[in-house]
mmCIF file of the N, C-alpha and C atoms, coordinates in Angstrom:
data_MODEL
# 
_entry.id   MODEL 
# 
loop_
_atom_site.group_PDB 
_atom_site.id 
_atom_site.type_symbol 
_atom_site.label_atom_id 
_atom_site.label_alt_id 
_atom_site.label_comp_id 
_atom_site.label_asym_id 
_atom_site.label_entity_id 
_atom_site.label_seq_id 
_atom_site.pdbx_PDB_ins_code 
_atom_site.Cartn_x 
_atom_site.Cartn_y 
_atom_site.Cartn_z 
_atom_site.occupancy 
_atom_site.B_iso_or_equiv 
_atom_site.pdbx_formal_charge 
_atom_site.auth_seq_id 
_atom_site.auth_comp_id 
_atom_site.auth_asym_id 
_atom_site.auth_atom_id 
_atom_site.pdbx_PDB_model_num 
ATOM 1   N N  . UNK A 1 1  ? 3.607   -10.052 -2.508  1.00 0.00 ? 1  UNK A N  1 
ATOM 2   C CA . UNK A 1 1  ? 4.065   -10.940 -1.441  1.00 0.00 ? 1  UNK A CA 1 
ATOM 3   C C  . UNK A 1 1  ? 3.711   -12.368 -1.788  1.00 0.00 ? 1  UNK A C  1 
ATOM 4   N N  . UNK A 1 2  ? 4.672   -13.238 -1.573  1.00 0.00 ? 2  UNK A N  1 
ATOM 5   C CA . UNK A 1 2  ? 4.444   -14.666 -1.735  1.00 0.00 ? 2  UNK A CA 1 
ATOM 6   C C  . UNK A 1 2  ? 3.682   -15.132 -0.490  1.00 0.00 ? 2  UNK A C  1 
ATOM 7   N N  . UNK A 1 3  ? 2.421   -15.515 -0.642  1.00 0.00 ? 3  UNK A N  1 
ATOM 8   C CA . UNK A 1 3  ? 1.588   -15.819 0.519   1.00 0.00 ? 3  UNK A CA 1 
ATOM 9   C C  . UNK A 1 3  ? 1.713   -17.284 0.934   1.00 0.00 ? 3  UNK A C  1 
ATOM 10  N N  . UNK A 1 4  ? 2.922   -17.635 1.381   1.00 0.00 ? 4  UNK A N  1 
ATOM 11  C CA . UNK A 1 4  ? 3.140   -18.951 1.961   1.00 0.00 ? 4  UNK A CA 1 
ATOM 12  C C  . UNK A 1 4  ? 2.815   -18.890 3.448   1.00 0.00 ? 4  UNK A C  1 
ATOM 13  N N  . UNK A 1 5  ? 2.674   -20.040 4.058   1.00 0.00 ? 5  UNK A N  1 
ATOM 14  C CA . UNK A 1 5  ? 2.394   -20.068 5.491   1.00 0.00 ? 5  UNK A CA 1 
ATOM 15  C C  . UNK A 1 5  ? 3.513   -19.365 6.256   1.00 0.00 ? 5  UNK A C  1 
ATOM 16  N N  . UNK A 1 6  ? 4.748   -19.630 5.875   1.00 0.00 ? 6  UNK A N  1 
ATOM 17  C CA . UNK A 1 6  ? 5.895   -19.006 6.541   1.00 0.00 ? 6  UNK A CA 1 
ATOM 18  C C  . UNK A 1 6  ? 5.851   -17.491 6.408   1.00 0.00 ? 6  UNK A C  1 
ATOM 19  N N  . UNK A 1 7  ? 5.581   -16.986 5.207   1.00 0.00 ? 7  UNK A N  1 
ATOM 20  C CA . UNK A 1 7  ? 5.575   -15.552 4.957   1.00 0.00 ? 7  UNK A CA 1 
ATOM 21  C C  . UNK A 1 7  ? 4.429   -14.860 5.698   1.00 0.00 ? 7  UNK A C  1 
ATOM 22  N N  . UNK A 1 8  ? 3.270   -15.477 5.725   1.00 0.00 ? 8  UNK A N  1 
ATOM 23  C CA . UNK A 1 8  ? 2.122   -14.891 6.409   1.00 0.00 ? 8  UNK A CA 1 
ATOM 24  C C  . UNK A 1 8  ? 2.372   -14.848 7.914   1.00 0.00 ? 8  UNK A C  1 
ATOM 25  N N  . UNK A 1 9  ? 2.912   -15.931 8.457   1.00 0.00 ? 9  UNK A N  1 
ATOM 26  C CA . UNK A 1 9  ? 3.233   -15.936 9.889   1.00 0.00 ? 9  UNK A CA 1 
ATOM 27  C C  . UNK A 1 9  ? 4.233   -14.835 10.217  1.00 0.00 ? 9  UNK A C  1 
ATOM 28  N N  . UNK A 1 10 ? 5.249   -14.668 9.388   1.00 0.00 ? 10 UNK A N  1 
ATOM 29  C CA . UNK A 1 10 ? 6.254   -13.633 9.628   1.00 0.00 ? 10 UNK A CA 1 
ATOM 30  C C  . UNK A 1 10 ? 5.638   -12.238 9.551   1.00 0.00 ? 10 UNK A C  1 
ATOM 31  N N  . UNK A 1 11 ? 4.795   -12.001 8.556   1.00 0.00 ? 11 UNK A N  1 
ATOM 32  C CA . UNK A 1 11 ? 4.164   -10.687 8.396   1.00 0.00 ? 11 UNK A CA 1 
ATOM 33  C C  . UNK A 1 11 ? 3.285   -10.338 9.593   1.00 0.00 ? 11 UNK A C  1 
ATOM 34  N N  . UNK A 1 12 ? 2.642   -11.350 10.138  1.00 0.00 ? 12 UNK A N  1 
ATOM 35  C CA . UNK A 1 12 ? 1.756   -11.133 11.286  1.00 0.00 ? 12 UNK A CA 1 
ATOM 36  C C  . UNK A 1 12 ? 2.494   -11.163 12.622  1.00 0.00 ? 12 UNK A C  1 
ATOM 37  N N  . UNK A 1 13 ? 3.760   -11.547 12.597  1.00 0.00 ? 13 UNK A N  1 
ATOM 38  C CA . UNK A 1 13 ? 4.538   -11.638 13.828  1.00 0.00 ? 13 UNK A CA 1 
ATOM 39  C C  . UNK A 1 13 ? 4.240   -12.895 14.619  1.00 0.00 ? 13 UNK A C  1 
ATOM 40  N N  . UNK A 1 14 ? 3.744   -13.916 13.940  1.00 0.00 ? 14 UNK A N  1 
ATOM 41  C CA . UNK A 1 14 ? 3.405   -15.176 14.595  1.00 0.00 ? 14 UNK A CA 1 
ATOM 42  C C  . UNK A 1 14 ? 4.574   -16.144 14.513  1.00 0.00 ? 14 UNK A C  1 
ATOM 43  N N  . UNK A 1 15 ? 4.658   -17.013 15.517  1.00 0.00 ? 15 UNK A N  1 
ATOM 44  C CA . UNK A 1 15 ? 5.686   -18.043 15.538  1.00 0.00 ? 15 UNK A CA 1 
ATOM 45  C C  . UNK A 1 15 ? 5.083   -19.443 15.397  1.00 0.00 ? 15 UNK A C  1 
ATOM 46  N N  . UNK A 1 16 ? 3.836   -19.591 15.820  1.00 0.00 ? 16 UNK A N  1 
ATOM 47  C CA . UNK A 1 16 ? 3.229   -20.920 15.905  1.00 0.00 ? 16 UNK A CA 1 
ATOM 48  C C  . UNK A 1 16 ? 2.014   -21.054 14.995  1.00 0.00 ? 16 UNK A C  1 
ATOM 49  N N  . UNK A 1 17 ? 1.776   -22.298 14.570  1.00 0.00 ? 17 UNK A N  1 
ATOM 50  C CA . UNK A 1 17 ? 0.596   -22.586 13.752  1.00 0.00 ? 17 UNK A CA 1 
ATOM 51  C C  . UNK A 1 17 ? -0.697  -22.275 14.508  1.00 0.00 ? 17 UNK A C  1 
ATOM 52  N N  . UNK A 1 18 ? -0.679  -22.417 15.835  1.00 0.00 ? 18 UNK A N  1 
ATOM 53  C CA . UNK A 1 18 ? -1.900  -22.134 16.598  1.00 0.00 ? 18 UNK A CA 1 
ATOM 54  C C  . UNK A 1 18 ? -2.308  -20.665 16.477  1.00 0.00 ? 18 UNK A C  1 
ATOM 55  N N  . UNK A 1 19 ? -1.332  -19.777 16.407  1.00 0.00 ? 19 UNK A N  1 
ATOM 56  C CA . UNK A 1 19 ? -1.636  -18.358 16.231  1.00 0.00 ? 19 UNK A CA 1 
ATOM 57  C C  . UNK A 1 19 ? -2.278  -18.108 14.864  1.00 0.00 ? 19 UNK A C  1 
ATOM 58  N N  . UNK A 1 20 ? -1.747  -18.768 13.851  1.00 0.00 ? 20 UNK A N  1 
ATOM 59  C CA . UNK A 1 20 ? -2.301  -18.615 12.506  1.00 0.00 ? 20 UNK A CA 1 
ATOM 60  C C  . UNK A 1 20 ? -3.696  -19.226 12.433  1.00 0.00 ? 20 UNK A C  1 
ATOM 61  N N  . UNK A 1 21 ? -3.896  -20.332 13.105  1.00 0.00 ? 21 UNK A N  1 
ATOM 62  C CA . UNK A 1 21 ? -5.219  -20.958 13.148  1.00 0.00 ? 21 UNK A CA 1 
ATOM 63  C C  . UNK A 1 21 ? -6.233  -20.015 13.790  1.00 0.00 ? 21 UNK A C  1 
ATOM 64  N N  . UNK A 1 22 ? -5.850  -19.357 14.850  1.00 0.00 ? 22 UNK A N  1 
ATOM 65  C CA . UNK A 1 22 ? -6.745  -18.393 15.494  1.00 0.00 ? 22 UNK A CA 1 
ATOM 66  C C  . UNK A 1 22 ? -7.051  -17.238 14.553  1.00 0.00 ? 22 UNK A C  1 
ATOM 67  N N  . UNK A 1 23 ? -6.053  -16.734 13.865  1.00 0.00 ? 23 UNK A N  1 
ATOM 68  C CA . UNK A 1 23 ? -6.246  -15.640 12.908  1.00 0.00 ? 23 UNK A CA 1 
ATOM 69  C C  . UNK A 1 23 ? -7.269  -16.024 11.842  1.00 0.00 ? 23 UNK A C  1 
ATOM 70  N N  . UNK A 1 24 ? -7.152  -17.249 11.318  1.00 0.00 ? 24 UNK A N  1 
ATOM 71  C CA . UNK A 1 24 ? -8.058  -17.710 10.270  1.00 0.00 ? 24 UNK A CA 1 
ATOM 72  C C  . UNK A 1 24 ? -9.328  -18.361 10.817  1.00 0.00 ? 24 UNK A C  1 
ATOM 73  N N  . UNK A 1 25 ? -9.445  -18.430 12.127  1.00 0.00 ? 25 UNK A N  1 
ATOM 74  C CA . UNK A 1 25 ? -10.601 -19.069 12.774  1.00 0.00 ? 25 UNK A CA 1 
ATOM 75  C C  . UNK A 1 25 ? -10.806 -20.489 12.266  1.00 0.00 ? 25 UNK A C  1 
ATOM 76  N N  . UNK A 1 26 ? -9.726  -21.243 12.313  1.00 0.00 ? 26 UNK A N  1 
ATOM 77  C CA . UNK A 1 26 ? -9.757  -22.642 11.914  1.00 0.00 ? 26 UNK A CA 1 
ATOM 78  C C  . UNK A 1 26 ? -8.942  -23.436 12.930  1.00 0.00 ? 26 UNK A C  1 
ATOM 79  N N  . UNK A 1 27 ? -8.760  -24.714 12.671  1.00 0.00 ? 27 UNK A N  1 
ATOM 80  C CA . UNK A 1 27 ? -8.050  -25.568 13.622  1.00 0.00 ? 27 UNK A CA 1 
ATOM 81  C C  . UNK A 1 27 ? -6.550  -25.591 13.347  1.00 0.00 ? 27 UNK A C  1 
ATOM 82  N N  . UNK A 1 28 ? -5.803  -25.911 14.372  1.00 0.00 ? 28 UNK A N  1 
ATOM 83  C CA . UNK A 1 28 ? -4.363  -26.080 14.222  1.00 0.00 ? 28 UNK A CA 1 
ATOM 84  C C  . UNK A 1 28 ? -4.069  -27.222 13.259  1.00 0.00 ? 28 UNK A C  1 
ATOM 85  N N  . UNK A 1 29 ? -4.915  -28.242 13.275  1.00 0.00 ? 29 UNK A N  1 
ATOM 86  C CA . UNK A 1 29 ? -4.721  -29.380 12.382  1.00 0.00 ? 29 UNK A CA 1 
ATOM 87  C C  . UNK A 1 29 ? -4.838  -28.953 10.917  1.00 0.00 ? 29 UNK A C  1 
ATOM 88  N N  . UNK A 1 30 ? -5.798  -28.085 10.615  1.00 0.00 ? 30 UNK A N  1 
ATOM 89  C CA . UNK A 1 30 ? -5.952  -27.599 9.241   1.00 0.00 ? 30 UNK A CA 1 
ATOM 90  C C  . UNK A 1 30 ? -4.713  -26.821 8.808   1.00 0.00 ? 30 UNK A C  1 
ATOM 91  N N  . UNK A 1 31 ? -4.260  -25.920 9.665   1.00 0.00 ? 31 UNK A N  1 
ATOM 92  C CA . UNK A 1 31 ? -3.078  -25.123 9.352   1.00 0.00 ? 31 UNK A CA 1 
ATOM 93  C C  . UNK A 1 31 ? -1.853  -26.023 9.237   1.00 0.00 ? 31 UNK A C  1 
ATOM 94  N N  . UNK A 1 32 ? -1.783  -27.052 10.059  1.00 0.00 ? 32 UNK A N  1 
ATOM 95  C CA . UNK A 1 32 ? -0.659  -27.982 10.007  1.00 0.00 ? 32 UNK A CA 1 
ATOM 96  C C  . UNK A 1 32 ? -0.560  -28.739 8.698   1.00 0.00 ? 32 UNK A C  1 
ATOM 97  N N  . UNK A 1 33 ? -1.657  -28.837 7.972   1.00 0.00 ? 33 UNK A N  1 
ATOM 98  C CA . UNK A 1 33 ? -1.654  -29.519 6.670   1.00 0.00 ? 33 UNK A CA 1 
ATOM 99  C C  . UNK A 1 33 ? -1.120  -28.638 5.546   1.00 0.00 ? 33 UNK A C  1 
ATOM 100 N N  . UNK A 1 34 ? -0.998  -27.334 5.789   1.00 0.00 ? 34 UNK A N  1 
ATOM 101 C CA . UNK A 1 34 ? -0.495  -26.428 4.756   1.00 0.00 ? 34 UNK A CA 1 
ATOM 102 C C  . UNK A 1 34 ? 1.027   -26.469 4.760   1.00 0.00 ? 34 UNK A C  1 
ATOM 103 N N  . UNK A 1 35 ? 1.658   -26.755 3.621   1.00 0.00 ? 35 UNK A N  1 
ATOM 104 C CA . UNK A 1 35 ? 3.134   -26.739 3.575   1.00 0.00 ? 35 UNK A CA 1 
ATOM 105 C C  . UNK A 1 35 ? 3.662   -25.337 3.886   1.00 0.00 ? 35 UNK A C  1 
ATOM 106 N N  . UNK A 1 36 ? 4.812   -25.284 4.555   1.00 0.00 ? 36 UNK A N  1 
ATOM 107 C CA . UNK A 1 36 ? 5.394   -23.995 4.961   1.00 0.00 ? 36 UNK A CA 1 
ATOM 108 C C  . UNK A 1 36 ? 5.772   -23.121 3.773   1.00 0.00 ? 36 UNK A C  1 
ATOM 109 N N  . UNK A 1 37 ? 6.240   -23.737 2.682   1.00 0.00 ? 37 UNK A N  1 
ATOM 110 C CA . UNK A 1 37 ? 6.821   -22.967 1.584   1.00 0.00 ? 37 UNK A CA 1 
ATOM 111 C C  . UNK A 1 37 ? 6.020   -23.013 0.286   1.00 0.00 ? 37 UNK A C  1 
ATOM 112 N N  . UNK A 1 38 ? 4.746   -23.391 0.374   1.00 0.00 ? 38 UNK A N  1 
ATOM 113 C CA . UNK A 1 38 ? 3.861   -23.359 -0.788  1.00 0.00 ? 38 UNK A CA 1 
ATOM 114 C C  . UNK A 1 38 ? 2.749   -22.350 -0.520  1.00 0.00 ? 38 UNK A C  1 
ATOM 115 N N  . UNK A 1 39 ? 2.148   -21.786 -1.581  1.00 0.00 ? 39 UNK A N  1 
ATOM 116 C CA . UNK A 1 39 ? 1.094   -20.792 -1.365  1.00 0.00 ? 39 UNK A CA 1 
ATOM 117 C C  . UNK A 1 39 ? -0.056  -21.350 -0.529  1.00 0.00 ? 39 UNK A C  1 
ATOM 118 N N  . UNK A 1 40 ? -0.615  -20.491 0.307   1.00 0.00 ? 40 UNK A N  1 
ATOM 119 C CA . UNK A 1 40 ? -1.806  -20.863 1.074   1.00 0.00 ? 40 UNK A CA 1 
ATOM 120 C C  . UNK A 1 40 ? -2.949  -21.150 0.111   1.00 0.00 ? 40 UNK A C  1 
ATOM 121 N N  . UNK A 1 41 ? -3.955  -21.901 0.559   1.00 0.00 ? 41 UNK A N  1 
ATOM 122 C CA . UNK A 1 41 ? -5.144  -22.078 -0.276  1.00 0.00 ? 41 UNK A CA 1 
ATOM 123 C C  . UNK A 1 41 ? -5.693  -20.710 -0.688  1.00 0.00 ? 41 UNK A C  1 
ATOM 124 N N  . UNK A 1 42 ? -6.193  -20.612 -1.903  1.00 0.00 ? 42 UNK A N  1 
ATOM 125 C CA . UNK A 1 42 ? -6.626  -19.323 -2.448  1.00 0.00 ? 42 UNK A CA 1 
ATOM 126 C C  . UNK A 1 42 ? -7.641  -18.614 -1.555  1.00 0.00 ? 42 UNK A C  1 
ATOM 127 N N  . UNK A 1 43 ? -8.581  -19.365 -1.004  1.00 0.00 ? 43 UNK A N  1 
ATOM 128 C CA . UNK A 1 43 ? -9.576  -18.754 -0.123  1.00 0.00 ? 43 UNK A CA 1 
ATOM 129 C C  . UNK A 1 43 ? -8.949  -18.129 1.106   1.00 0.00 ? 43 UNK A C  1 
ATOM 130 N N  . UNK A 1 44 ? -7.914  -18.755 1.639   1.00 0.00 ? 44 UNK A N  1 
ATOM 131 C CA . UNK A 1 44 ? -7.225  -18.208 2.822   1.00 0.00 ? 44 UNK A CA 1 
ATOM 132 C C  . UNK A 1 44 ? -6.420  -16.970 2.444   1.00 0.00 ? 44 UNK A C  1 
ATOM 133 N N  . UNK A 1 45 ? -5.889  -16.932 1.229   1.00 0.00 ? 45 UNK A N  1 
ATOM 134 C CA . UNK A 1 45 ? -5.184  -15.733 0.789   1.00 0.00 ? 45 UNK A CA 1 
ATOM 135 C C  . UNK A 1 45 ? -6.147  -14.545 0.741   1.00 0.00 ? 45 UNK A C  1 
ATOM 136 N N  . UNK A 1 46 ? -7.337  -14.767 0.198   1.00 0.00 ? 46 UNK A N  1 
ATOM 137 C CA . UNK A 1 46 ? -8.336  -13.696 0.143   1.00 0.00 ? 46 UNK A CA 1 
ATOM 138 C C  . UNK A 1 46 ? -8.789  -13.301 1.545   1.00 0.00 ? 46 UNK A C  1 
ATOM 139 N N  . UNK A 1 47 ? -8.908  -14.284 2.431   1.00 0.00 ? 47 UNK A N  1 
ATOM 140 C CA . UNK A 1 47 ? -9.306  -13.986 3.805   1.00 0.00 ? 47 UNK A CA 1 
ATOM 141 C C  . UNK A 1 47 ? -8.243  -13.122 4.490   1.00 0.00 ? 47 UNK A C  1 
ATOM 142 N N  . UNK A 1 48 ? -6.972  -13.460 4.296   1.00 0.00 ? 48 UNK A N  1 
ATOM 143 C CA . UNK A 1 48 ? -5.890  -12.669 4.885   1.00 0.00 ? 48 UNK A CA 1 
ATOM 144 C C  . UNK A 1 48 ? -5.938  -11.234 4.371   1.00 0.00 ? 48 UNK A C  1 
ATOM 145 N N  . UNK A 1 49 ? -6.194  -11.075 3.076   1.00 0.00 ? 49 UNK A N  1 
ATOM 146 C CA . UNK A 1 49 ? -6.288  -9.723  2.502   1.00 0.00 ? 49 UNK A CA 1 
ATOM 147 C C  . UNK A 1 49 ? -7.463  -8.951  3.090   1.00 0.00 ? 49 UNK A C  1 
ATOM 148 N N  . UNK A 1 50 ? -8.569  -9.646  3.318   1.00 0.00 ? 50 UNK A N  1 
ATOM 149 C CA . UNK A 1 50 ? -9.752  -8.987  3.882   1.00 0.00 ? 50 UNK A CA 1 
ATOM 150 C C  . UNK A 1 50 ? -9.521  -8.593  5.340   1.00 0.00 ? 50 UNK A C  1 
ATOM 151 N N  . UNK A 1 51 ? -8.849  -9.468  6.094   1.00 0.00 ? 51 UNK A N  1 
ATOM 152 C CA . UNK A 1 51 ? -8.624  -9.207  7.516   1.00 0.00 ? 51 UNK A CA 1 
ATOM 153 C C  . UNK A 1 51 ? -7.515  -8.185  7.765   1.00 0.00 ? 51 UNK A C  1 
ATOM 154 N N  . UNK A 1 52 ? -6.488  -8.209  6.935   1.00 0.00 ? 52 UNK A N  1 
ATOM 155 C CA . UNK A 1 52 ? -5.339  -7.313  7.129   1.00 0.00 ? 52 UNK A CA 1 
ATOM 156 C C  . UNK A 1 52 ? -4.875  -6.717  5.800   1.00 0.00 ? 52 UNK A C  1 
ATOM 157 N N  . UNK A 1 53 ? -5.698  -5.855  5.193   1.00 0.00 ? 53 UNK A N  1 
ATOM 158 C CA . UNK A 1 53 ? -5.300  -5.272  3.908   1.00 0.00 ? 53 UNK A CA 1 
ATOM 159 C C  . UNK A 1 53 ? -4.037  -4.420  4.006   1.00 0.00 ? 53 UNK A C  1 
ATOM 160 N N  . UNK A 1 54 ? -3.700  -3.983  5.210   1.00 0.00 ? 54 UNK A N  1 
ATOM 161 C CA . UNK A 1 54 ? -2.470  -3.213  5.399   1.00 0.00 ? 54 UNK A CA 1 
ATOM 162 C C  . UNK A 1 54 ? -1.226  -4.070  5.184   1.00 0.00 ? 54 UNK A C  1 
ATOM 163 N N  . UNK A 1 55 ? -1.323  -5.354  5.483   1.00 0.00 ? 55 UNK A N  1 
ATOM 164 C CA . UNK A 1 55 ? -0.187  -6.267  5.311   1.00 0.00 ? 55 UNK A CA 1 
ATOM 165 C C  . UNK A 1 55 ? -0.249  -7.056  4.015   1.00 0.00 ? 55 UNK A C  1 
ATOM 166 N N  . UNK A 1 56 ? -1.469  -7.318  3.539   1.00 0.00 ? 56 UNK A N  1 
ATOM 167 C CA . UNK A 1 56 ? -1.662  -8.189  2.381   1.00 0.00 ? 56 UNK A CA 1 
ATOM 168 C C  . UNK A 1 56 ? -2.538  -7.487  1.341   1.00 0.00 ? 56 UNK A C  1 
ATOM 169 N N  . UNK A 1 57 ? -1.965  -6.555  0.598   1.00 0.00 ? 57 UNK A N  1 
ATOM 170 C CA . UNK A 1 57 ? -2.760  -5.850  -0.402  1.00 0.00 ? 57 UNK A CA 1 
ATOM 171 C C  . UNK A 1 57 ? -3.205  -6.792  -1.525  1.00 0.00 ? 57 UNK A C  1 
ATOM 172 N N  . UNK A 1 58 ? -4.300  -6.446  -2.160  1.00 0.00 ? 58 UNK A N  1 
ATOM 173 C CA . UNK A 1 58 ? -4.802  -7.239  -3.281  1.00 0.00 ? 58 UNK A CA 1 
ATOM 174 C C  . UNK A 1 58 ? -3.759  -7.192  -4.406  1.00 0.00 ? 58 UNK A C  1 
ATOM 175 N N  . UNK A 1 59 ? -3.647  -8.275  -5.170  1.00 0.00 ? 59 UNK A N  1 
ATOM 176 C CA . UNK A 1 59 ? -2.679  -8.282  -6.267  1.00 0.00 ? 59 UNK A CA 1 
ATOM 177 C C  . UNK A 1 59 ? -3.074  -7.257  -7.330  1.00 0.00 ? 59 UNK A C  1 
ATOM 178 N N  . UNK A 1 60 ? -2.075  -6.698  -7.975  1.00 0.00 ? 60 UNK A N  1 
ATOM 179 C CA . UNK A 1 60 ? -2.315  -5.742  -9.051  1.00 0.00 ? 60 UNK A CA 1 
ATOM 180 C C  . UNK A 1 60 ? -2.939  -6.469  -10.235 1.00 0.00 ? 60 UNK A C  1 
ATOM 181 N N  . UNK A 1 61 ? -3.635  -5.724  -11.068 1.00 0.00 ? 61 UNK A N  1 
ATOM 182 C CA . UNK A 1 61 ? -4.244  -6.328  -12.254 1.00 0.00 ? 61 UNK A CA 1 
ATOM 183 C C  . UNK A 1 61 ? -3.167  -7.034  -13.058 1.00 0.00 ? 61 UNK A C  1 
ATOM 184 N N  . UNK A 1 62 ? -3.500  -8.236  -13.504 1.00 0.00 ? 62 UNK A N  1 
ATOM 185 C CA . UNK A 1 62 ? -2.568  -9.017  -14.299 1.00 0.00 ? 62 UNK A CA 1 
ATOM 186 C C  . UNK A 1 62 ? -1.666  -9.922  -13.482 1.00 0.00 ? 62 UNK A C  1 
ATOM 187 N N  . UNK A 1 63 ? -1.623  -9.720  -12.169 1.00 0.00 ? 63 UNK A N  1 
ATOM 188 C CA . UNK A 1 63 ? -0.817  -10.585 -11.296 1.00 0.00 ? 63 UNK A CA 1 
ATOM 189 C C  . UNK A 1 63 ? -1.657  -11.768 -10.836 1.00 0.00 ? 63 UNK A C  1 
ATOM 190 N N  . UNK A 1 64 ? -0.991  -12.875 -10.615 1.00 0.00 ? 64 UNK A N  1 
ATOM 191 C CA . UNK A 1 64 ? -1.677  -14.043 -10.063 1.00 0.00 ? 64 UNK A CA 1 
ATOM 192 C C  . UNK A 1 64 ? -2.041  -13.767 -8.608  1.00 0.00 ? 64 UNK A C  1 
ATOM 193 N N  . UNK A 1 65 ? -3.155  -14.318 -8.165  1.00 0.00 ? 65 UNK A N  1 
ATOM 194 C CA . UNK A 1 65 ? -3.591  -14.117 -6.781  1.00 0.00 ? 65 UNK A CA 1 
ATOM 195 C C  . UNK A 1 65 ? -2.713  -14.846 -5.818  1.00 0.00 ? 65 UNK A C  1 
# 
């Protein structure tokens, strides 16, 4: 999965940045700084995998995170 802000929001069923901010336990302002169509910061990608491994499985060996 391409872990962009748009893709993560869609996978989680979220429509608003505030919902994503709550999921990541951060501010709406922080989430608002993430471009919609670029990968999330690497730490947030790992956090999403830890919080919802059913939706965001770890990358296979040899794949970029």
